[in-house]
TORSE-196564 format. One record per atom (N, C-alpha, C): residue in one letter; x, y, z. Coordinates in steps of 0.02 Angstrom, whole numbers, plus 50000, padded with zeros to 5 digits. Layout:
N
aXYZ
...
END
This chain:
472
x503014909950635
x502624915850623
x502144914550566
x501554916550573
x501044915550522
x501144920350465
x501104917850405
x501184922150348
x500604927050343
x500744933450323
x500194938150315
x499744936050259
x499094937550267
x498614935750215
x498774939450151
x498644936150094
x498774939150029
x498284944850019
x498564950750002
x498154956549993
x497844956549924
x497214958649919
x496884959149855
x497154965049817
x497324964049755
x497614969249714
x497074974049692
x497204980549700
x496744985649678
x497054989449620
x496644993349586
x496904997749534
x497415002549565
x497965004249528
x498485008449557
x498225014949585
x497725018049553
x497485024449576
x497065023949640
x496895017749661
x496515016949722
x496975015949783
x497615015249772
x498085014649827
x498225021549856
x498535021649915
x498695027949947
x499185031949904
x499705028449878
x500185031849835
x499845034549772
x499395030549742
x499045032749682
x498605038749695
x498255038749752
x497835044449769
x498255050649781
x498825049849815
x499265055449826
x499535058249761
x499695053749714
x499945055749649
x499415059849611
x498805057349611
x498255060849576
x498125067549610
x498145067749676
x498035074049712
x498575079149695
x499205076849693
x499755081449677
x499675084149606
x499505079749559
x499395082049490
x498815086949486
x498275085349523
x497695089849522
x497885096749550
x498285096849603
x498505103249630
x498955107049581
x499385103349546
x499805106549495
x499375109649440
x498865106049418
x498415108749367
x498015114649395
x497795114049458
x497395119449488
x497795125949493
x498455125249502
x498875131249506
x499105133549437
x499235128749392
x499535130449328
x499015133149279
x498435129749273
x497945131749222
x497675138749233
x497465140749295
x497245147649303
x497795152749287
x498425151149307
x498965155849293
x499075156649218
x499075150949182
x499165151249110
x498575154849076
x497975153549100
x497385156849073
x497415164349085
x497645166349144
x497715173549158
x498235176649112
x498795173149102
x499305175749056
x499025176648986
x498645171748964
x498345172148896
x497865178048891
x497405178648938
x496905183948934
x497225190848943
x497705191448989
x498015197849000
x498445199848940
x498795195048910
x499185196548850
x498735198748793
x498165195348785
x497695197148731
x497405204048745
x497275205648809
x497005212348824
x497505217748808
x498145216548825
x498665221548810
x498745222248735
x498725216548699
x498785216948626
x498215220948596
x497605219748621
x497025223448596
x497095230848612
x497325232348674
x497415239348692
x497915242748646
x498475239448632
x498975242148586
x498695242648515
x498245237948499
x497945237948433
x497435243648425
x497065245048479
x496535250148476
x496815257248482
x497375258048516
x497625264748530
x497765268748467
x498095266048415
x498205270048354
x497545271948319
x497055267248322
x496415268748290
x496055274248327
x496075274048393
x495765279448431
x496105286148418
x496765285848410
x497135292048394
x496925294548325
x496855290048278
x496625291848211
x495925294648212
x495495291648254
x494805294148260
x494805301348286
x495215302848335
x495265309648361
x495535314548309
x496015312148269
x496295316348216
x495765318248165
x495355313448144
x494815314748095
x494285319248126
x494145318448191
x493655322848223
x493895330048222
x494545331148229
x494805338048225
x494715340948155
x494775336848103
x494645339148035
x493915341248028
x493475337348058
x492765338848053
x492615345448087
x492925346448144
x492795352648181
x493065358748145
x493615357948108
x493905363748074
x493545365448008
x493315360347972
x493035361847906
x492395358247890
x492095355047938
x491465351747927
x491545345247888
x490995343347855
x490985336847821
x491455336947761
x491495342647727
x491925342947668
x492655341647687
x492885344947741
x493575343947763
x493675336847788
x493165334147823
x493215327147846
x493245322347789
x492835323547737
x492825319047679
x493495319147644
x493805325047638
x494465325547605
x494985321647646
x494955322347714
x495445318747757
x495355311247752
x494725308847749
x494595301647741
x494855299147674
x494725303147622
x494965301147555
x495715300747553
x496045305647586
x496775305347588
x497015299147627
x496665297547682
x496865291747724
x496755285247688
x496285285047643
x496145278947606
x496545278647540
x496975283447530
x497355283647468
x497875278147463
x498135277147402
x498615271647391
x499275272647426
x499435278847448
x500085279847481
x500105276747551
x499515275247579
x499485271747644
x499465264147632
x499965260647657
x500015253447644
x499835249247706
x499545252347757
x499375248547818
x498715244847807
x498495241447860
x497885237347856
x497295240847889
x497235247247877
x496685251047906
x496085251047858
x495495250147887
x494875250847849
x494545257347870
x494325261447820
x494015267947836
x493445269247787
x492895272047813
x492315273447770
x491915279047802
x491725283947760
x491295289447781
x490665289247738
x490085289147770
x489455289047733
x489015294647760
x488535296547718
x488065301747740
x487505298647780
x486995302647796
x486455300147837
x486055294647804
x486085294247736
x485725289047699
x486185283047683
x486765282747716
x487255277347707
x487565277247637
x487565283247605
x487895283647540
x488635285347552
x489055281947515
x489775282647526
x490015289547505
x490385292747549
x490695299247534
x491445298447521
x491775294047559
x492495292847549
x492685286547589
x493255283647569
x493495277747606
x493705272147560
x493975266847589
x494205260947551
x493745254947561
x493155255947589
x492655250647598
x492105251847548
x491865246547518
x491365247247464
x490705249847490
x490485247447548
x489835249647574
x489825248647650
x489345251847681
x489265251247754
x489025244147771
x489355240847817
x489175233747832
x488465233347861
x488115228247840
x487445227147866
x487485224847939
x487015227547978
x486975225548048
x487455229248093
x487875233648065
x488355237348106
x488025243648131
x487915244148197
x487565249748226
x488035255448243
x487785259848285
x488165265748305
x488465265048375
x488585258848396
x488855257748463
x489535261048469
x489655263948528
x490315267048541
x490835261848561
x490615255548569
x491065250148587
x491395247348524
x491975244248535
x492315240848480
x491905234748459
x491865233648394
x491485228048366
x491915224348314
x491725218048303
x492065214048252
x491615213348192
x491875214448133
x491465214248072
x491885212148013
x491555208747966
x491885206947904
x491805212447852
x492365215247829
x492355220947782
x492705219147717
x492435222047663
x492715220847596
x493085227147575
x493745227047579
x494145232947561
x494245233347486
x494345239347464
x494485240547393
x495145237347375
x495135233647320
x495745230347297
x495845223447325
x495395221047367
x495435214347396
x494835210247373
x494965204047353
x494435199947324
x493945197347377
x494195195947437
x493765192847489
x493695197347549
x493135196547584
x493045200447646
x493565198447698
x493725203047743
x494205201847796
x493905203947863
x494175200947916
x493925202247983
x494285208248013
x493875213248035
x494155219348063
x493855220648131
x494255223948172
x494005226848235
x493835234148220
x493195236048227
x492975242648203
x492685246748260
x492715253448249
x492415258248294
x492035263348251
x491405264448267
x491005268948226
x490895275548263
x490815280948223
x490695287648251
x490125290848212
x489645293648247
x489085297248216
x489175304748230
x489185308648177
x489295315848184
x488625319448189
x488625325548217
x487995329148228
x487585330248164
x487915330648108
x487555331848044
x487295325348013
x487375319648045
x487105313348021
x487605308747988
x488195311247970
x488705307047938
x488975301947989
x489205296347961
x489485291048003
x490185289247977
x490615287948025
x491295286048008
x491445279148036
x491735274947995
x491955268148015
x492705268048011
x493005265948064
x493735265348067
x493905258548097
x494305254648061
x494455247948085
x495165245648070
x495385240648108
x496045237748098
x495985230248085
x496395227848040
x496385220748021
x496595216448080
x496225210948092
x496355206648150
x496825200748135
x497135200548078
x497585194948062
x498145194448112
x498445199948130
x499005199748177
x498785197148245
x498185199348266
x497935197048330
x497815189548329
x497515187048275
x497385179848269
x498035175848271
x498535178248236
x499175174748236
x499485174848306
x499405180748340
x499675181248407
x499315176548455
x498655176148447
x498265171648489
x498485164348479
x498575162448417
x498805155648403
x499495154348433
x499935159448428
x500605158648458
x500555158048534
x500105162048563
x500005161648636
x499735154848656
x499235152448619
x498935145948634
x499455140348628
x499865140748577
x500395135648569
x500885135948627
x501065142048647
x501525142848703
x501225140248768
x500575141948779
x500255139648840
x500165132048840
x499995129248782
x499935121948777
x500605118548791
x501135121548765
x501805118848779
x501975119248852
x501805124848884
x501945125548957
x501545120448997
x500915119448976
x500495114549011
x500765107449000
x500975106048939
x501265099448924
x501905098248964
x502285103648975
x502895103049015
x502725102249089
x502175105449111
x501995105049182
x501775097949201
x501485094149153
x501255087349169
x501825082849189
x502355081949146
x502905077549168
x503275080149229
x503345086849235
x503685089549294
x503275088049357
x502615089149352
x502185087549409
x502185080149425
x502185076049372
x502195068749382
x502845066649415
x503405069449391
x504055067649419
x504095069849492
x503855076049506
x503875078449575
x503445074249621
x502855072249597
x502415068149638
x502715061249650
x503045058449599
x503355051849608
x503915052249660
x504305057649656
x504845058449706
x504555059049776
x504015062949784
x503705063649850
x503405057049874
x503075053449827
x502775047049846
x503305042049868
x503865041949832
x504405037349850
x504695039149919
x504765045649930
x505015047749996
x504535045750051
x503885046850037
x503375044950087
x503375037450098
x503445033550043
x503455026250049
x504055023950089
x504635027250079
x505225025350117
x505125026450192
x504815032150209
x504695033550280
x504195028550310
x503665027050271
x503165022250295
x503475015250299
x503905013550250
x504205006850249
x504645005750311
x504985011050332
x505405010450392
x504985008350453
x504415011750461
x503975010150517
x503655003250508
x503455001750445
x503144995150431
x503644989450444
x504274990550426
x504784985350437
x504864983950512
x504864989350551
x504904988350624
x504304984450649
x503704986250623
x503104982650643
x503134975250625
x503404973750566
x503464966650545
x503924962850592
x504484965850610
x504954962450656
x504644961550725
x504274966650748
x503944966050813
x503424960450810
x503034960250754
x502534954950746
x502854948050744
x503484947750719
x503834941250715
x504154939350782
x504104943850832
x504364942150898
x505014945650916
x505294949750870
x505914953250885
x505744959950918
x505644959850984
x505434965751020
x505994970851030
x506594969151010
x507154973951017
x507234978450957
x506844977150905
x506894981250844
x506624988250857
x506964993450831
x506755000250839
x506825004050773
x506425009350766
x506455013650706
x507035018550713
x507395019450659
x507965024050660
x507715031250656
x507965035550699
x507775042650698
x508365046750673
x508205052650644
x508735056950617
x508825063350657
x508415064350709
x508495070250750
x508225076650719
x507865076150664
x507615082150630
x507035085250668
x506675081350707
x506115083950744
x505485085050704
x505475082650640
x504885083450599
x504355078350622
x503725078850597
x503195074350621
x503375066950615
x503705065050560
x503885057950551
x504395055850603
x504885060150615
x505395058550665
x505085058050735
x504615062550750
x504275062250815
x503845055950820
x503545053850764
x503165047650764
x503615041750779
x504215041650750
x504695036150763
x504905036150836
x505025042150864
x505225042550934
x504675039850979
x504045041850964
x503475039451003
x503395031950996
x503485029350935
x503435022150923
x503965018350962
x504575020950962
x505125017650998
x504985017651074
x504725023151100
x504555023451171
x504015018351189
x503515017751144
x502985012851156
x503265005751154
x503715004351106
x504014997651101
x504464996151161
x504805001251186
x505205000251247
x504754998051305
x504185001351311
x503724999551365
x503444992551355
x503264990951293
x502994984251279
x503514978851293
x504144980151274
x504684975251286
x504774974051360
x504744979451399
x504824978751472
x504254974551501
x503634976051480
x503064972451506
x503084965051486
x503264963751423
x503294956751399
x503844953051437
x504414956351447
x504964953051482
x504774951651554
x504424956551585
x504194955351654
x503704949651657
x503254949251609
x502774943751607
x503124937051597
x503614937051551
x503974930751538
x504374928651600
x504704933551632
x505094931951692
x504644929151747
x504064932451755
x503594930151806
x503354923051792
x503194921751728
x502954915051709
x503494909751721
x504104911351700
x504654906551710
x504774905351785
x504764910851824
x504884910051896
x504354905751929
x503724906951909
x503184902951938
x503264895651918
x503424894551854
x503504887551831
x504074884151869
x504644887651877
x505204884751913
x505024883451987
x504704888352017
x504534887652088
x504024882252100
x503554881352053
x503034876252062
x503294869252045
x503784868952000
x504014862251978
x504344858452035
x504734861752077
x505084858252131
x504604855252182
x504124858952210
x503664855752258
x503234850452226
x503034851452164
x502624846352131
x503024839952119
x503664840852102
x504094834952093
x504154831052159
x504234834752214
x504284831452279
x503624827952297
x503064831252281
x502414828052294
x502354821652254
x502564821952190
x502524816052147
x502954810352175
x503554812052200
x503994806852228
x503674803852291
x503404808152334
x503094805652395
x502494801152380
x502084803152331
x501504799052314
x501734792352285
x502254792652243
x502514786452212
x502784781752266
x503154784552314
x503414780352368
x502854777652412
x502334781752422
x501764779352461
x501404773552427
x501384773852359
x501064768452322
x501434761852332
x502084762252339
x502484756152345
x502304752252407
x502124755752461
x501974752152523
x501234751852539
x500804754352495
x500084754452510
x499784747552499
x499294745852543
x498944739352537
x498194740152527
x497934745952547
x497214747152541
x497064748752468
x496634744752435
x496484745952364
x496204752952352
x495764755352395
x495484762052386
x496024767352392
x496474766552440
x497024771352449
x497494771252389
x497624765052364
x498064764552305
x497754768252247
x497104767552238
x496764770752181
x496794778352187
x496704780852249
x496734788052259
x497434790752247
x497924787152270
x498624789352260
x498814789252187
x498584784252151
x498724784052079
x498404789952043
x497794791852063
x497464797552032
x497844803952046
x498084804552110
x498474810552129
x499124810752089
x499464805052084
x500084804852046
x499974806751973
x499424804351945
x499274805951875
x499154813451865
x498774816551911
x498634823751906
x499274827851915
x499694825751962
x500334829251972
x500774828651910
x500774822651879
x501164821751818
x500924826251762
x500264827251757
x499984831651706
x500214838951718
x500184841051781
x500394847951797
x501144848751783
x501544843751801
x502254844151787
x502394844551712
x502014840651673
x502094840751601
x501904847751574
x501374850551602
x501154857251581
x501694862451596
x501984862151656
x502504866951674
x503124866151631
x503304859951617
x503894858651575
x503784861351505
x503174860251478
x503024862851411
x503034870451410
x502754873551463
x502754880851467
x503464883651469
x503894880351507
x504594882551511
x504944881651444
x504814876251410
x505134875251344
x504894880451294
x504244882151297
x503984887351252
x504324894051267
x504384895751330
x504704902051349
x505424902251327
x505784896651337
x506484896551316
x506544897051240
x506104893751204
x506124894051130
x505964901051106
x505464904251136
x505284911051116
x505844916051132
x506214914651185
x506774918951203
x507404917451162
x507384912351119
x507964910751077
x508454906151110
x508284903551170
x508734898951204
x508744892251166
x509334889751150
x509384883451114
x509724884151047
x509784890351021
x510124891150956
x510864889250961
x511144890151021
x511854888351029
x511984880951026
x511464876851031
x511564869551029
x511354866650962
x511264870850911
x511074868350845
x511624863850818
x511404858450787
x511854853750755
x511514850750694
x511914848050650
x511634844950591
x511404837850608
x510774836450590
x510504829750604
x510074827550546
x509934821050544
x509544818050490
x508804818250509
x508414822250473
x507704822950488
x507324816550473
x507534812850421
x507204806550404
x507254801650462
x507824801450496
x507904796950553
x507444798850610
x507344805350620
x506904807650673
x506184805450659
x505954806150597
x505274804050580
x505194796550586
x505704792850565
x505674785550571
x505634783350644
x506044786550686
x506034784850757
x505354786450789
x505074792150772
x504424794050799
x503884789250776
x503924787050713
x503434782250688
x503464775750726
x504074773450740
x504154767150777
x503924767950850
x504064773750881
x503864774750950
x503104774850957
x502764778150911
x502044778950917
x501644773450883
x501994768850850
x501644763450816
x501214759250863
x501464757250923
x501034753250968
x500424757150992
x500504763551009
x499934767551030
x499424768250974
x499694769250912
x499244769850855
x498864763350842
x499224757750849
x498894751250837
x498354750150890
x498474752250952
x497974751451004
x497344755550990
x497424760950953
x496844765150935
x496594763650865
x496844758250835
x496644756250767
x496804761850717
x497374764950725
x497594770350680
x498264768350650
x498344769450585
x498974767950551
x499404774150546
x500064773350551
x500534778850545
x500974777650485
x501024782450440
x501464781850382
x501954787750382
x502564786450361
x503074791650358
x503374791850289
x503454797750261
x503744798650195
x504244804350198
x504874802750185
x505394807950189
x506004805650149
x506404810250126
x507024808450093
x507474805050144
x507844799850124
x508244796050173
x508804800150204
x509034805450171
x509574809550199
x509394816950194
x508854818850225
x508654825850227
x508944828850291
x509524832150282
x509874834750340
x509654841850355
x509624843350420
x509404849950443
x509834851950501
x510004858450504
x510394860850561
x509904864050611
x509874861250671
x509414863750721
x509494859950786
x509004860750830
x508994857250893
x508574850950885
x508914845250880
x508574838950865
x508054837250918
x508214838250981
x507754836351035
x507124840651033
x507194847151020
x506604851551018
x506164849950958
x506484848750900
x506084846950840
x505704840450852
x506044835550882
x505714829150897
x505144830150947
x505264834350999
x504734835551049
x504134838851016
x504254843750972
x503694847150939
x503304842250896
x503654838050857
x503304833250815
x502934828050857
x503224826050914
x502874821350959
x502214824350984
x502224830751000
x501594834051021
x501084833950965
x501294835150904
x500834835150848
x500544828150837
x500964822950845
x500714816050837
x500234814350893
x500394816650954
x499934815551011
x499254818450997
x499244824650970
x498604827850954
x498234823850901
x498604821450850
x498274817650796
x497974811150823
x498334807850869
x498064801750899
x497474803250944
x497504808850980
x496984810551028
x496324811950992
x496364815750935
x495754817850902
x495594813650840
x496044808950822
x495924804850763
x495394799450775
x495074797450721
x494554792250725
x494874785450714
x494564780350743
x494804773450733
x494774771650659
x495294768150637
x495324766250567
x495624771550522
x495834777150552
x496114782650512
x496864781650501
x497164786650470
x497874786450453
x498194793150474
x498774792550507
x499174798550523
x499784798450477
x499854803650437
x500404803950388
x500934808850411
x501554806450412
x502124810750428
x502514811850362
x502624818050344
x502964819650281
x503484825050293
x504024824850255
x504534830050258
x504834830850188
x504924837050168
x505214838450101
x505544845250103
x506014846150058
x506364852550051
x506054856449994
x505854862650008
x505544866949958
x505924873549959
x506334874549908
x506724880749905
x507194881149964
x507154886650001
x507584887550059
x507264885450123
x506744881150119
x506384879050179
x506304871450180
x506194868850241
x506024861850250
x505314861650279
x504874858050244
x504174857550265
x504064850650296
x503844850550359
x503674844450395
x502934844550410
x502574839450386
x501854839250394
x501634833250435
x501144834450479
x500804829150516
x500064829850500
x499784824850465
x499094825350442
x498684819650470
x498064821250490
x497604816050514
x496954816350475
x496504811750492
x495854811450458
x495284812650507
x495404816950556
x494884818450606
x494434824050580
x494104827450627
x493624832750607
x493974839250588
x494604840050607
x494964846150589
x494794852050633
x495054857850615
x494934864050652
x494664869250603
x494104872450618
x493844877650573
x494364883150562
x494374885950503
x494874891050485
x494864896950533
x494264898950555
x494214904950596
x494444903750668
x494574897350686
x494794895850755
x495514893450758
x495864893650703
x496554890950702
x497034895250742
x496954901850738
x497394906250778
x497274904950852
x496654903950871
x496494902550941
x496814895950963
x496824890950919
x497104884450936
x497854884750948
x498204889650917
x498934890050924
x499154894450981
x498674897451017
x498854901551075
x499014896951134
x499404899551181
x499574895751241
x498944894051279
x498884887851299
x498314885251336
x497664886051296
x497734886551230
x497134887151188
x496784880451183
x496164880151204
x495764874051202
x495114875651166
x494984871851111
x494364873051073
x493774869751108
x493914865151154
x493394861951193
x493214866451251
x492654869951247
x492464874751298
x492404871551367
x492164865251369
x492074861851433
x492734858951459
x493244858751416
x493904856051432
x493854848951459
x493394845051430
x493314838151451
x493824833551417
x494094835751361
x494594831751326
x495274832451361
x495634827051374
x496284827651407
x496764831751365
x497184835551399
x497674839651364
x497814845951402
x498374849251382
x498584855451416
x498494861651372
x498364860751308
x498294866451264
x498954869651246
x499504865851253
x500174868651238
x500524865151181
x500214859951152
x500544856151099
x500694860351038
x500184863751011
x500284867950952
x500714874050969
x500634876751030
x501044882551050
x501784880751051
x501944874751076
x502644872551078
x502904871651007
x502514868550964
x502734867450895
x502844874250860
x502404879050874
x502484885650845
x503124889050870
x503254888550935
x503864891650963
x504494888350936
x504484881750927
x505074878250900
x505184880250827
x504644880850789
x504704883050719
x504994890050716
x504764894550759
x505024901350761
x505764901450780
x505954897050828
x506654896650848
x507104894650790
x506834890750744
x507214888450685
x507084892850624
x506844899050636
x506744903750582
x506164902150537
x505664898550564
x505094896550522
x504434898450552
x503934894550538
x503254896050561
x502844889550562
x502254889950592
x501794884250595
x501154886250559
x500904881950515
x500294883350478
x499814877450485
x499174879050494
x498644873950498
x498254874150433
x498134868150404
x497804867750339
x497274862350341
x496804862650293
x496304857450286
x496624851350254
x496434845350278
x496684839150248
x496134835550209
x495524838250212
x494954835750172
x494844828150176
x494604825350231
x494464828850294
x495074828550340
x495004831850397
x495534831650447
x495954838050446
x496514837550483
x496954843350492
x497654841550469
x497964846250433
x498664845450414
x499054851050447
x499504849150493
x499924853950527
x500594854150490
x500774860050465
x501384860750426
x501884864950466
x502424861850487
x502954865450522
x503504866950472
x503624873350460
x504104875550409
x504714878250445
x505304875450429
x505924877550459
x506384880350405
x506754885550424
x507224888650376
x507764883650358
x507954883550295
x508434878550271
x509104881950254
x509334886150298
x509954889750283
x510544884950276
x510554879950320
x511114875250319
x510874868150305
x510284867650274
x510024860950259
x510344858350196
x510424851850192
x510714848650133
x510294842650114
x510044842750056
x509634837150032
x510074832549991
x510184826650018
x510664822049986
x510334817349937
x509694815749946
x509374810849903
x508644812549899
x508294810149850
x507584811549842
x507154805249838
x507414799649862
x507024793449862
x506594793249924
x505954791449917
x505494791249973
x505544784750011
x505424785150076
x505384779150117
x504714779250153
x504454773650170
x503814773450205
x503844768050258
x503414769150307
x503384764250361
x502674762050370
END
């Protein structure tokens, strides 16, 4: 199986989970901030209403004095209200039409304070206080020209506002970690649901078509998605199995008549005397042998993909396999003016199907000889890396472009559009199927120049006994 491409790392907030986290926090703020702001404004309005009500009552009381006894009676009532026996924070002032003070605890009428019937804020200097203070005031103009100022000190309101702001800031500060914790919990739950489906996809991509997503019967959208996915995978498994069965049946059915044709042609060659007839029979025998080889390779690939052969796994010496292959192909390589070198630990043991591994490596060497240039070198290497065994076959030919390597590993994949080069297009496919059977994968790499085919096998039961290199 080909390793997935390395994903480029993005900033956390650009991921799906990060965006969901930011969206959840934004929604928390969108709900919390207006609510807190409403609480603040409504509380301040109620406080102001409670603050204004006594002053309005006092204003009505003084108006009754005016109605009963005129300005004189009003002036006496204001003077009494501003007397030392009242210890509250009320500001009161009565002036005549020329703004001359008649009674009250304010030194003079504030500048810029009009006759508005609305509540106003003003800085007032009360008798007995060194500095001006901030008051909420209401003014009244009487028919005879006198004006009355009545106000309440805003210190309590300011303190209450600060207390409210601190409380609201604390609530907002508490909402942030709660919202963050809630969003993290939701993101983790979402990731777990997505991971379940992604895990199934990974196994399906690796060739395990029997893998299915676990459902909980809740009937929610995610559960329905899993049910739909499982139904789709059931259908895909049936179609793939039907295709595999059909391919195997055709290969089996074709192999027998072709084998008989090959035997008949071979027997005919033994008794033929006509040179032209002999040449034609030899060509027919060669073509039949190619087709038989193609069918045999296709059957081996199908059996490897189906997992057939795991029951015959045994421990064998991989170094001996490479040495034997080097000796077998040495005459062919010498005829093509190509050198073969092998480098492997002398006792690199691997548990697997020795014949299949050797067949896959033989196909890779065949390809290297077929496409290699005269005077080149074919290198066979094997090493243990962590829990894996890496077997490499490298040549010095033109190689395969990166964008066409997946195409080259497909069944009957031929990069030669005219198909003039001899071959069946099954060599890399067989090596890939054998690697998958052994829990590994096949990778194509640049050899600068040339191609390096790396067959990686799982090393669950591999034992590396020595690390000394041998070469041939």
